C-alpha positions in Angstrom: -31.4 20.1 -5.9 -30.2 20.1 -9.5 -26.4 20.1 -10.1 -26.6 23.5 -11.8 -28.0 24.9 -8.6 -24.6 24.3 -6.9 -22.8 26.1 -9.6 -24.8 29.3 -9.1 -24.5 29.4 -5.4 -21.8 31.4 -3.6 -18.7 29.3 -2.6 -19.4 29.5 1.1 -22.8 28.0 0.6 -21.4 25.1 -1.4 -18.8 24.6 1.3 -21.5 24.5 4.0 -23.5 22.0 2.0 -20.4 19.9 1.4 -19.4 19.9 5.1 -23.0 19.2 6.3 -23.4 16.5 3.7 -20.2 14.8 4.7 -21.2 14.8 8.4 -24.7 13.5 7.5 -23.0 10.7 5.6 -20.9 9.8 8.7 -24.1 9.6 10.8 -25.9 7.5 8.2 -22.9 5.1 8.0 -22.8 4.8 11.8 -26.5 4.0 11.9 -25.9 1.2 9.4 -22.9 0.1 11.4 -25.0 -0.1 14.6 -27.7 -2.1 12.8 -24.9 -4.4 11.5 -23.6 -5.0 15.1 -20.5 -2.8 14.4 -19.2 -5.2 11.7 -18.3 -2.2 9.5 -15.6 -1.2 12.0 -13.5 -4.1 10.8 -13.0 -2.0 7.6 -10.7 0.4 9.4 -7.0 0.7 8.7 -5.2 -2.6 9.7 -1.5 -1.8 9.5 0.5 -3.6 6.9 -2.2 -6.0 5.9 -3.6 -6.3 2.4 -7.2 -5.8 3.4 -6.0 -2.9 5.7 -5.1 -1.0 2.5 -8.9 -0.7 1.8 -9.2 0.7 5.3 -7.3 3.8 4.1 -10.4 4.6 2.0 -13.0 3.5 4.6 -11.5 4.5 7.9 -12.5 8.2 8.0 -16.1 7.2 7.4 -16.3 4.8 10.3 -16.5 5.5 14.0 -16.3 3.4 17.2 -19.8 4.3 18.4 -22.0 7.3 18.8 -19.7 9.0 21.3 -16.7 8.9 18.9 -18.9 10.2 16.1 -20.4 12.9 18.3 -16.9 14.1 19.3 -15.9 14.4 15.7 -19.1 16.1 14.4 -18.6 19.8 15.3 -14.9 19.9 14.4 -15.7 18.1 11.1 -18.5 20.6 10.3 -16.4 23.7 11.2 -13.0 22.6 9.8 -14.5 20.8 6.8 -16.4 24.0 5.9 -13.4 26.2 6.3 -11.2 23.9 4.2 -13.8 23.9 1.4 -14.3 27.7 1.8 -10.7 28.2 0.8 -11.9 27.2 -2.7 -14.0 24.1 -3.4 -11.3 22.6 -5.7 -8.5 23.4 -3.4 -10.4 22.1 -0.4 -11.3 18.8 -2.1 -7.7 18.2 -3.3 -6.4 19.0 0.2 -9.0 16.6 1.7 -7.9 13.9 -0.7 -4.2 14.4 0.2 -5.0 14.3 4.0 -7.2 11.3 3.6 -4.8 9.2 1.5 -1.4 10.3 2.8 -2.5 10.3 6.4 -4.1 6.9 6.0 -1.1 5.4 4.2 1.3 6.6 6.9 -0.9 5.0 9.6 -1.0 1.8 7.6 2.8 1.8 7.3 3.7 2.9 10.9 1.0 1.9 13.4 1.2 -1.2 15.5 0.2 -4.5 14.1 -3.0 -6.1 15.3 -4.7 -2.7 15.6 -7.6 -1.1 13.7 -7.7 2.6 13.1 -10.9 4.4 12.2 -12.6 7.8 12.5 -12.6 11.2 10.9 -10.0 12.5 13.4 -7.2 12.2 10.9 -9.1 14.4 8.6 -9.9 16.9 11.4 -6.3 17.1 12.4 -5.3 17.5 8.8 -7.9 20.2 8.1 -6.7 22.0 11.2 -3.0 22.1 10.2 -4.0 22.8 6.5 -5.8 25.9 7.6 -3.1 27.1 9.9 -0.3 26.5 7.3 -2.2 27.7 4.3 -2.1 31.4 5.1 1.7 31.3 5.7 2.3 29.2 2.5 0.2 31.6 0.4 1.3 34.7 2.3 -2.2 36.0 2.5 -3.2 38.0 5.6 -6.8 36.9 5.6 -5.8 33.2 5.4 -3.2 33.8 8.2 -5.9 35.4 10.4 -8.3 32.4 9.7 -5.5 30.0 10.5 -4.6 31.7 13.7 -8.3 31.8 14.7 -8.5 28.0 14.0 -5.3 27.5 16.1 -6.8 29.5 19.0 -10.1 27.6 19.0 -8.8 24.1 18.1 -5.1 24.2 18.8 -5.4 22.4 22.1 -6.4 19.2 20.3 -3.0 19.0 18.7 -1.8 17.3 22.0 -3.7 14.3 20.5 -0.7 13.7 18.2 1.2 12.3 21.2 0.8 8.8 22.5 -1.0 8.4 25.7 -4.7 7.7 25.6 -5.5 4.0 25.2 -7.7 3.2 22.2 -7.1 6.6 20.5 -5.1 6.5 17.3 -2.5 9.1 18.0 -0.9 7.9 14.7 -4.0 8.9 12.8 -3.9 12.3 14.5 -0.2 12.8 13.9 -0.1 11.7 10.3 -3.4 13.6 9.5 -1.7 16.7 10.9 1.5 16.2 8.8 -0.6 15.5 5.7 -2.5 18.8 6.3 0.8 20.7 6.1 1.7 18.8 3.0 -1.7 19.6 1.5 -1.2 23.3 2.1 2.1 23.2 0.2 0.7 21.1 -2.6 -2.4 23.3 -3.2 -0.8 26.7 -2.5 -1.6 29.5 -4.8 1.3 30.1 -7.2 1.9 33.8 -7.8 4.0 35.0 -10.7 
């Protein structure tokens, strides 16, 4: 597909291609990680360490095995698509804010000696971005989409609380907070 092909497609198709491409990338990276005996997992966020800062960029692309990746696949497809469908530029900026702000907060706050990885922070961020966006923009259609997302995926928000060993509740919490921040930052300004 030539780059000009994407510019002539409807936004929802570009959003679908973007979300599917991102998930395909996650699966390809996990395949490489398995072939490398899970050595890539060490590139996750390691709180307050210098090399852990690089983990902010790498962590959402890495997963702790096929089960972890499988659990993130459908929400990443659905919520990633919806975030991009709000406008490709807005969705990409929101994703960057969630990725970087959520990761930085995990790096600052999470317990030492831990490694945090997975797309869950993005998923929680996209969820809260979509829920908050309609209220921030005051657009009925976006509010309806956000409420629909909340009905379908709202139960996962319990994951922002500590409790399940081996699950980065910090990644979930700070991803969710970053999603609300992203909704405010990329809001439509009306005159």
